Structure formats: C-alpha cells, structure tokens
N, C-alpha and C positions, 0 to 999 in steps of 0.2 A: 304561497302567495295567493291571495284571493283574486277572483276573476275581475272584480272592480279595479283592483290595483294593477292587474295585468293590462286592462284596457287603458288606464291612465299612462302607464309606462310605454305602451305601444304608440299611443298618440304623441307622447314626447319624442319617441324615436323617429316618428314620421316628420317631426318638425326640426330634426337635427340636420347636420350637414351631410349625412349619409344619403347618397342618391337612391340606394336600394336597401330596403329592410325586408328580411325574410323571417316569417314566423315558422320555426322549425320544430318538429316533434313527431312522435310516432302516430300511426293512424288512430283516430278515435278520440284524440285529446281535445278537440274543439278548435282547431286552427281556423277553419273556415268561419265558424261562428264568431270567433274573436275578430277576424278581419271584417266581417260584416257589421259587427257592433261598432268598430272604429269608423267604418264608412258612414254609418248613421250619425255617430257623434260629430263627425266633420260636417255632415250635411246640416245638422241642427245648430251648429255653432255659427252664430251671426258674425263673429269676428274672424272666422276662418278666411284665409286669402286664397284657398284653392278655387279655381274657376270652374273646374269640372271634376267629377268622379266617374271613372270608367271601370266597370267590372267585367273581367273575362275569365272564364273557367275552363280548365282542361280536364275536368272530371269525366271519366269514361264509364264508371260502373256505379251501381247502387246496391246496397246490401238489403237482402230480404231475410226472412227467417231461415230459409233452407237453400238459398242460392245467392250468387253474385251475378247480377244482370247487367249486360252492357247497354249503355244509353245510345239510342239511335241518333245518328248524326253528331256524335261526340267528336270534339276536336282531337286529331290524331298526332299532330306535330306542332312545333313552335310557330311555324308559318301560319297555321290555322288559328292559333291563339292571337297572333298579331293581327290577322285579318279581322278577327272578332272585335278587337279594340278599334281597328280602323273604321269598321262599319258604324260603331257608336260615335266616333269622332266626326263622321262625315267625310273621311279621307278615302282615297282610292284603294280598292282591295286588289288591284292588279299586282300579281306576284313580282313583277319587275320593279315596281316603285313603292310597294306597300311599306317596306322597312324604312325607306327614306322619308316617306310622308308622315308616318306615325312618329318617327324620331323628331321630325321638324315641328310637329305639333307639341311634343313634349318639351322641346327646347324654346318654343315661342310663348307658350302659355304655362301657367302653373296648374298642373293636372295631377290628381291622385289616381294612378293607374294600379288597379288591384288585379293581380294574376293569381288565380286560385289553382291548387293542385298542380303546381309547377313540376313536380317530380316526374310526371308522365310524359313531359315534352322537352326535357333538358337535352339540348344539342348545341353544336357550335353556332348555329344560326341565331339562337336566342342570346348567346353570349355576345355576338357581334352587335345585336340590336341594343342590348343593355349598355354596351360601351359607347354607342352613338348618342345615347340620351344623356346629355351633360347639362341640361338647362335647369330651371327652377323646379321642375316637376319631381314627383316622388313615385317610385315604384314600390308597392307593398305586395309581397308575394307570400303564399303559403306553400309549404313543401315538406314532404317527409324526409328529404335529404337536403343538405346544405348546397348552396350554389357557388361556394368558393369565396375568394378574397374580395370580390366585387361588392359583396353584400354585408350588411350588419346583421348577424344572426340573433334573432329574438327567440330564445329557446323556451318552449312551452312545456311545463312539467305536468304531472298528474295533480289531481285534487288532493287536499288534505283528507284525512279520514272523516272528519266532521262534515266537510263540504260534500264528500262523496255520499255520505248517509243522507244529507239533506237533499241532494239531487235525486237519490233513489226514492225517497219519500214523495217528493214533489211529482216526479214522473209517474210513479205508481198511483198517486192520487188523481192526476189528470186522466190516467188510463183506467181509473176506477178499479183498482186492485187493493181492496182493504186488507187482505191477508199480508200484503207487503207494507203498505204505508202505516198500518197500525201495529206492525210487529215491534218487538222490543229493540231498543237501540243496539244491544249486544248482538242480536241476531243479524241485524242489518250491517253491523260492523264486519261480521264474518263474511257476509255476502260481498261487500265492496272490496275487502282485502283479497278475496278470491278472484275478484275482477280487476285487480292491480290498480284500483282507484282510477280507472280509465272511464271518462264520461261516455264515450261511444259504446264501450262494453256494457255500461250500466243501462243505457237506453235500449240496446239490442236485447239485453237480458229481460227488461220489462216487457218488451214486445213478445219475447218467447213465452213468458209466463201468461201474458194476456191471451195467447193462442193455445193455452192449455198445457204447456210443458211444466214439468216439475222444476222448481228453482235450482235444486242441487244438480239435476241433469243438465240444465242450461249452462251452469257455471263450469262443470267438469268436462263438457263436450262443446267447446266454443270454436270448433274447427272452421266453420264458415266465417265467423267474425275475424279470426286470426288470418285466414287467407285474404280476406278483404283488406286488412290493414297492412299485411306484410309481403304477400306473394309478389307484388310488382316491385318491391324494394329488394327482396332477397335474390331475385333472379338476376339482378345486376351486380351482385357481390362477386368479387374476384375469387379464384380458387384459393388464394392465400388467405383471404378474409374468411372463407367458409371453413378452412382448416382451423383458424383461430376460434371460430364459433364452436366447432365440434370439440375442440380442446377444452373450452370453458364450460361446455355441457358435461363432459366426462369428469372434469375436475372443477366443481362449482366453487363459487366464492369470488372474492376480490383478489386480483393478482398484480404484482408489479410487472414492469416491462420484461425484466430478466426471466421471470417464470413463464410468461407467455412465449417468449423467444424459445425457451428450452422445450416447452410442451409442443409447440407447433413446428419446431425445427426451422424457424425463420429468423433472420437477423438483418441488420443493416437497413438499407433503403426499402427492401421488400417488406420487412416488418413494419417500418414506419408508415409506408404508404397504405398497407392493408389496414392498419389500425385507424389511420386518419379517415379512410373511406368508411369503415364501420361506425366511427363516431359521427361522420357526416350523415350517414343513413339512420342515425339514432338507434342502432342495434347495440352499441357498446357505449358506456359512459366512462369518462375519465374523472376520477375523484381524488382530491387531496385529503388523504386520511391521516388522522393523528395517531401516533404510536408512542410507545414508551421512550423511544429514541428521538422523538420529534415528530416529523411528518414525512409522508412519502406519497408519491403518485401511484395510484392503482387503477386498474381497469375492471369493469364489471359488465356482464351481459345483462341488458335490460330485461325486465320481467316478461313483457309480451313477446319479444323476440325469442326468449328462452322457451316459452310455451309453444310458439310456432315451430321452432327448429326441432324440439323434442317430438312433435307430432308428425313432422313432415320430412325432416332431414337429420334425424338423430344419427350419431356415429354408430357404425357397425360394432359387433362384439369384438372383432379384431382391433378396430380403431380404439374402442373404449379401453381395452386391455393395454394397448400401447401407451395411451396417455396416462393411465393410472400407474403403469410401471415406471414411466419417467418421473412421475410425482414421487413415487417411493424411492427412486434413486437419489432425487434431490434431498429428501428427508434423511436418507442414510449418510449422504455426504455432509449434510449440515451437522449431524451428530458427531461425525468424525472430526470435523473442523472445531466443534465446540470442545471435544476432548483434547485435541492438540492445543487449543488455545488455553485450556485450563492448565496444561502441563507447563507451558512457557509462553505467556502472553507477550513477553518482550523479545521473542524471536521474530526477526523481520519477515519470515515466511508465514507467520501466524496471522491469519486474517480474522478480524473481529466482525463476525456476522450478526446482523440484527434479527434476521429471520431466515427461513428456509430459502427464499429466493436469492438471498445474498450468496448462498453456496454456489450458485451458477456463476455469478460475477467473480467470486473468489477463485473459481477454477481458471478463469482467464487471467486473473492477477498472478496466480501461482505459476502459470505457464510463462507469463511475462517476466517474472523474477528468474525463472530458469533460463530464459533466452538471454537475459542481461548477464547472468553468470557465465554464459558461453560467449559473451561479448557481441552478441547479435542485437545491438541496441535498436536498430530500425524495426525489427520484428517485435521486440519488447514493447516499444512505444505504440506500435500498431495494435497490439493486443490490449494495451491500456486504453487506447482510443475506443476500441470495441466495447470494453467494459464501461467506459464513460457514457457511451450511447445507451447502454442498457440501464444504467442508474447514475445519472449525473449528480445525485445528492448523496452518494455513498462516500463517506470520508476516506475509506480505505483505498478507493481508486486513486485519490490524489496522493495519499501517503506512499503507495507503491510507485506511483509516477515519480515522486520526489526521490525515492530511493534509487530508482533506475537512472534518473537524470544525474544524480550525484555520482553514481558509479560510472556513468559515461562521461564524467568530467564536464558537466554543464551545470555549474553551481547556481547561476541566476535562475534557470528554469526550475531547479530543485527547490530553491527557496520559495519561489512563487507557488509551487505545488504544495509545499508544507503549509504555507499560509492559508491556502484554500481548504486544506484538510482541517486545520485548526478552527477556521471559521465555522465549519460544519460540526465539529466535535471538540469543543474547547476543553471538555473535562475528561479527556482520555489521557491517562498517565503514560501508557506506552507511546502515544503519539508525541507527547511532550518530550519523552525520553529520546526518541529517534531524532527529533528536531534538535535537541541539545547536542546529541552526538554529531549531527551534521555541522553545527557551529564549531564544535571542538576539533573535528578531524578535517573538515573540508574548508571551512572559513577561517580556522585558526583564531576564533574569537571566543576566548574563555569566558568573558563577561556575559555575552549573550547565551552561551551554553549554560552557564550557571543559572540564568534567569529561567530558562525552560526546565532545567532539571529540578530546581527548587519548587516549581509548580507541580512537577511530577511527584516529588517527595510529599508534598501536601496532599495530593490525591491518593497516593499509595505509599504511606510512610515507611513500611518495612520491606519494600521490594528490593531484593538483593541487587538486581541490575541497576536500579536507580542509585542505591548507595555506592556501588562501585564506580559508577560514572561520575557522581559528584565528588567522590574521593580523588579520582583522577584529575578533575578540574582543579580542585584545591591543591593537589600536588604540583600541577603545572604552574600555578600562580604563586607557589611558595608558601601556602598555608598548610604546613606539614602537620601541625598539631590537630587542626580540624580534620584533615584527611585521615589521620590515625584514629580519631574518635569514631568516625563513620565506619572505618574498616573493622574496628574492634566490635562495634555493634553487630556487624555481619559475622565475624569470626565466633562470636558468642552465641549466634543463632544456630542451634543444633538442628533446626528444621531446614536450613539452607541446603541446596543441592551440593554434591561433590564438586561439580564444575564451578559454582559460584565461590565455594570456599577455597578452591585451588587458585582461582583468579584473585581472591581477596588476599591470600598469603603472598602471591607474586607482587601485587600492588603494594602491600605492606612493606615488603623488602625494597621495592622501587623507591618508596618514600625516603628511606634512609640513604639510598645511593644518590638520589637527586639532591638531598640535603647536603651530602658530602661533596658533591660537585659544586654546589653553590658556595660552600665554605672554602673549598680549594681556590675557586676563582676570586674569592674575596680576600685571600691571604690568611684565612683562619685555619692553619694547617693542622693543629692539634685537634680542633673541633671536627675537621674533615675526617681525620683518622678515627675519632670516636664514632662518627656516624657510619663509617664503613664497618667497623667492628660491631656496631649495633645491628647493622644489616646482616652480618654473618650470624650473630646470635639469633636473629629472627629466623634466618634460614635453618639453623640447627633445630629450632622449635617446631618446624613444619612436620606434621605427621608423615611417616614414610609412605603411606598409601596415597598421599596427596602430591608427593614430589613428582615433577615432570621435567622435561628438557627445558621448557621455558623458564621455570624457576631457577634451574641451574644456570641458564644463560644470564638471568638477571643478577644473581649474586656475583658471577664472574665479571660483570661489568665493573665491579669494585677494583679489579686489577688495573684498569685504566686510570684509576685515581691513585692507587698505591704506588704505581711506577713513578709519577712526578713527585709524590710525597717522599720517596726515597732520596731524591736529590734535595728537595726543600729542607728535609730534616736530617741531612747527612752529618751535620755537626751537632745534632741534638741527641739528647738521651732517649728520644722517642724512636730513633731509627730502628733499634732492635724490635720494637713493637710493630713497626711498619712491616719489617721482614717476616715476623711471625704471622701477622695477619695475611700477608701476601701468600705465604706458604700454606696456610690453612685453606685459603680460597682456591689456590692454584691446584691443590691436590684433589679437589672435588671432581668426580667423574659421574656422568649420568648413565645409568643402566636401565633399559626398559623393564627389566625384571626386578631389579633391586637398586634403589638409590643408596649409594654408600661411598665412603671415603676410601682412598687407597690405603690399604693396611701396611703397617710396618712388618717387614718379613725378617725373621732370623733364620740362620742356616746352621743347623747343628753340626754339619760336616766340616765347617771351617774352623780355623784355630787362630787365636790372637798371636800377632807377630812377636818375636823375641828380640833379645839384645843383638843378635847377629845381623839384624836388619838396620840397626842404627847407623847413620852416616851414609846410607845409600839413597839413590833416587829410584822411583818406580812409577809405573803406570797401572791404573786400576779402574774399577767401576764403583760408583757410589752404590752401596748395598742397602743401607737403611738410614733414615734421618729421624731425629726427634726435634720437631720445629719448636716446641715449647721451651726445651732446654738448650736449643741451638747447638746441637752436635749431631754427628752421624758416624757411620763406619764405611770404609772403602774396602772392597774385596780386591786382592791382587795376588800375583804369584800363583803358587799352587795351593789354592784354598786358604789363603791367609786373610786376616781382617785386621784393619788398623783404625784407631780412633782419630777423628779430626773435629776441630771446633769451627763453627761458622766464621769466626774471625780470621781464619787462615785461608778462606775462600772468598776472593773479592766478589762482591755482589751475589752473596749466597742466596739472596731472595730469588735470583734468576737461575742459578746454576746448581743449587743443592737439591737435585732431583734424583730419584732412584733411576739407575740405568745410565747416568751421565758418565762418560769417560773422562778421567782426570789424571794429571801428572802431579807428583808431590815428592817431597824429601822426607826422610824418616829421622826424627830426633827424639831424644829423651829429655823431658822437661818435668821437673819436680817429681822425679822418680817414675814417670809414666812415659811409655813409648807412644808417640803420636805422629800424625802426618802434618807437615807444615808446608807453607808456600804452595798450597793446593791451587791448581788452575785447570780449566777444561782443556782437554786434548782430543786429538783424533784417536778413536778407540784402537788400541794396538799399534798406534803410529809412532813416528819418530819426531822428537822435538824439533828437529831441523828440517822436517818435511814441509818446505815452504812452497805455496802455490801463488800464481799470478792471476790477477783479474782486473776488471774495469768497473768503476763505480757506476751503477745504473741510476739510482735515485737516493737522495738524502732527505729525510723528513725530520728536521731538527726539533720541531716542537713536540714530536712524539718520541724523540730520542732513539730512532733506529733508521736503518736504510737497507738497500739491497745492492749487491754487486753481481756482475756477470762472470761466471767461472770460465776456464779455458774451453769447455765444450759447449758454451752457450747457455748453461743453466743459471738460474737466479739463486743467490744465497742471502739469507737474512744475517744482519749483524746489528748488535745493540751498541749504544754508546759505551757500555761497560766492556765490550769486546775489543775496543781499540787498544793498540799498543801504548805503552807508557809515554806520556808527553804529547799524545795526539788528541786533538779535540774534534768532535763531530763536525763542527762548523768549518774546519779546515778542508773538508772533503767536498768535491764538486763532481757532478755528473761527468763521465768520460775520463776522470782521473785514473791513471794506472796505479794499482795497489798490489801489495803482497799480503798473504794471510796464511793461517794454518786452519785445517779443518777441525771443527769441534762439534759438539752436539748439545742440544737441550731437550726438554721433554717433548718437543714437537718434531725433532729430527736434526739433520745436519745443519750447522751454521758456520759462519766464518768468525774466527777469533784472531787476536793479535794483529788486527788490521792496521796497516801503515802505508803511507805513500811510497811508491818506488822512486 
C-alpha cells in the first residue's frame, strides 16, 4: 500500500464511528510521520468540521548514530501526556481535575487529539481517560503495541521494494551521497531488503553512510537502531511470549498454532494470551496462508524483531537443541502417521495429517479415541476440545469428535460434528465412508448411508472398505444382486488384504442368509431353501486360510431358517433336502487351527449284527451318519453295528448326530437287518425311567421351550421331543410334566414330554 493511500485510509478512519484510531506498527515504519501528515491534511481541509487539533507526544528518546539519547523533560506517564493536551486546550493541569476537564473538552467540542508514542505510557489511567471521552471528538494514537478493544487498529506495514528504493535514493540525494543515489537499482534493492524495507532503518542507514561508515557495515551491525525500535517493547513481553520468540528463532519459518504450542510447551489460555500480546506488540504476525489442502492460520516472527532477538536475547545452546529436538520428534511422528495412513486410511484411528504440525494435534486425537474406547467420554471430549483450540480448521478434529460422540450414544452431536468435518474436507473418501457408517449403524438410515458411501466410491472407486460398506447397505435394503456384484469385485481383487477378503466372504454368505429370511417371511419356502443351500455352497468355496469363527457363525444362522422350513415343507418332497442342508450346516465346527467338517468315523473293531438280533430291542449310540444318502449306523451291545435309515428316526434333522443315545427295534427288511422305530433315549437308560418337571417357558414361534428338572436345573426340549398327540401350544409355564432324559449334539435334553 502506498503512503498516499495510507494517508487517505487513515483520514477515512478518523471520520468513522470509532472514537479511537491507533496507528500500530514496529519502530521506524513512519507512524509519527503518517499521523503528522493526517493532521496537516485535516488542518488544510476547509470542509473539515474538527474545531481543534491537539498534538501530545510521549516520545522519550532520539536515535543517533552511536547512541539512544533520552529527551530532557520527556513525558514519563499517561498523566503527563494528558497534562500536555490540557495545556494546549487551556484546561487546568491540576492532577485532581485534569482527566475530567480534558474529557469534558473532548465531549463538548469536536477535537482531533493526537497522542504520539503511546506505547511508552500505557497504563490503567490512560484507559480510564479514553473511556470517559465519548463525545464527537477523535483520538488518533501512534503506538508500537495495540491498546486493545477500545481502538480501531490501523496497522502500518513496511514499504514495497520499489518504494523503499525510491526513499533510499531521495534521502541519499538530500544528504548528498552520490555513491548511494546513483547506484544501480539492483544494488539498492539488496540494501533495502537487508534493512527489511523499514523507512526508519533506511534513514538511519543514510546517516551512518553520511558519517563515513561503510554501507555493508551499517546494514549488518544495526544494534543501535534495533535497540531503539524494540528494547522498550521487548522488555514488557511475558516470559511465555519470550519462550515463543526463542522457539521461533531456533526453528525459523511460519508455524501453525499446534507447532508453536509443542515447541514452547504452552497450551490453552497461556498460549493464546502470549501470542495475542506478541501480535499486539508487532513482534509476531498472524497470516492466513494458502496450502494444497486449502488455507491455514500460521504465525511468523517479524523481521526486525527476529534481528533484535538474535542479537540480544538469542536462545542458549541448550534451549536451541531442545527446540530442534522437538521439531525432529514432530517430523518423525508425522512420518509414522503417514505410513499408518497409507496402510489403512479407512481405520478410524488413522489421522489424515496435512503437514507436520498436524501430527501434534493427531496425538491428542489418538489419545481421545483411546479414552473413548475406555468409556471415559468426558476426558475424550476434553482432549478433542484441546485439539480444536490448536487447529479449529482441521477436519480430523471434528471427525474424531463425531466418532466419540456416536460411541458415547450422542447421535445428534455426532451428526453435527460430521457435518462440520465435511464442510472443511468435502472430498475425503474416508470421511464420507465414516459418515455413511454412522447413518447405517447409529441412525439406521440406509438411504442417507448410501448417499455418503456413493460419494466415497466416486472419490475412491476400488477402496475395499467402501465396497464392503456399500454391499452391506444394499443387502440391508434387499438389493441382493447389487450387493453380490460389489462383493465379487472385491473378491476378485487379489491385492485386497486378508482382512477385507475375509469380511467380503462373510458378507457374501450373509447376502444369501438374508435373502433366505426374506423369502421365508414372504412364504416362498422353496426359494428360501435354495438361498440357504446357496449360502452353504458359498461357505464351502471360502479358502481355508480365510475361514474364521465369524464366518462359521454366519452360515450357522441358516439353521434358524431351516428349522421352520422343516415344518413348512413337512408334506413336501423338499423336506429331505431341508434335512440334508440342516445336517450339512449343523455338523460344521470351527477350529482355530483348522476349519473342517466333522468327519465320518468307521470302527474296524465293530461287527455288523446278525440274525440272532432280529426281533429284539436295544439301546445304542449313533456312530456314523451319511447325510447325503440319509442313513447311518448305530453302535450297540458288544461292538455291534446296525444300519438305520433317517426315515426311522423322527426329526432326523435334529437327532441324527454322532454320539446321540437312541433306542430301537431290530428287524429284517428286504433281506437286510436294520434298526427301526429309532428314537433318542437316555444313554444306557431305561425306557421306563420317567422324570417329573415343571414347564419354565414355551417359545412357540421358535418351536422350543425349557422345563425345570427336580433339582432346579433347566432342560431344553423341542416341539419334536413332545410325546405323541401333544402340541407345544398345549403347554403353559408352571404346568407339571413328565419326560425322559435324552441327548442331542449340545448335551442333555428332555424327550417324550407330556403333561402329568
């Protein structure tokens, strides 16, 4: 901004509604000169309605070539400054009334009161005086530090390079220094850049050269000038502010708030107050910098303060090493986070860092996620709040906040946090993925979930996590073919991780189980059976190294469908198929070492029964079964084995299990000796060993119930375990019943249950 434009803008500010305007800037920028120019502009303006212009200065020192000299009789405090204004207004300078009289003048007349070098006399008395001046008058102040919320800050910057070169030529010409004003522009550019484009520095430099100093020496050794500009400012900086300045000397450059916090070991109010004071003193500038990810707020130590601190208050070797070590630690953590992010960017603990400073905020977010996992939600939210203070524009802060709020059962707060995150980072596929998962699992809104996940798929088309989540949504809303298509894309991706492929196989089986459930509820029983069988076929196709307990659990859910289908298709030719499918699934067992089906076992030491057994009754144990061909063998007596067909065992789908104790009769049919009228029995028990119990609960829609035995234990019984002619619906809680002990694959059960 040119000085002419600055003059016009300052004049406009003086005509605004602000009662106080402060020209703020570091020493040597020309604040006093600008205020003086405005004063003359007002004085020469015939249309100006100011009735008086009063100038009072608190300047205490003047700069010479080799020294900073104190001005005799200089004003030492704000009271002296107000007395100076009072004397020019003709008001009383008595200390007891001077504040009131000057304030009354300002409130009664339209006066432009100019207070120069205000930073030397800032105290509570001056603040009270300014607050009393509420009339039409204006106070125009110059200061190296801001005076707070009472004033409109008119920040004065350095010159442009061309303006600085022009000022150097003009000043050198006036001082008759042809070696300077006739020098090439490139040479003068180098000079003014070394002088940080500061007008005061340029004028002092010309004076030094005029007195015989070498130009390079004057520029590289400006201690007197720097002390003049900054010593009376830096001495009022807090210890926290000085720590920040030293950190920014040791680690130069522009830094976000998080980096400054980590380097200086300050946070919260201490950090905010220290930075605000440094900005007010024009030692540090706050800049809105553009980055690849958008924009961010950064802080930078101004050039003159940097030179002053380096020469007078530089960090010690120990302090310098401390700050540099912290910077290296941040860089190392950033690299680790980037590596983790590359491995799985869809992990909720994976923080997407934009720069090294984000690694500091990410540490807080990681701690917050850990606290939420431990159900310490108050501490988790506190840590998120701390992260938000460090960087309120970092979308991951709000994404983690949303995750924690959802986990803590606060869905409304979670949704708001997700919206804030997306407003800052709308093109983040992981963010859209997590928001979609929130809608799916917390809000139970598959439509909104699909909207977010489809955006994620557009942003990252082959992401396994996104494909899986979209397939789940489609499965939940009954779009089974679409879900299969996405899952097959993933299953055919050989680069997908073992975890994602395992989850894809599990979901692929779930699709058929859910489809079977839908068909069952709609009365399409044969279609339901086909879907369960298809689910089993999919299970069989899963590579052994991908099988886990969850996949086994998914396919075994098919048993809950096949049970009702047994009844629905009891008079249909499909019932044998239902029983075969049930047996196939029910015999599946998960082993952490090897996923495998229960094998058929043959016993070489046993012998097939002979004609001497025909016409007898016996008790034995099911030894082997062949589900596909619907038969098995029972071991009984002294190592004898006898054939039986599933048709001889009521509800073979439930009872034809290896190890089940059964009672049977031996007959010869079509030339073959076989077991007939097979039914579960208590192992080694007596057919007449009847027990008494009480019905505990009956769950008719699930076809089973529980009874309480004589010693207070609970026994399971199925509808198929009831005595002939007894219906499950006939039994009520607390009804006395009698029963016989039997077994199934899970252990003891009650059979032949009937009312007493």
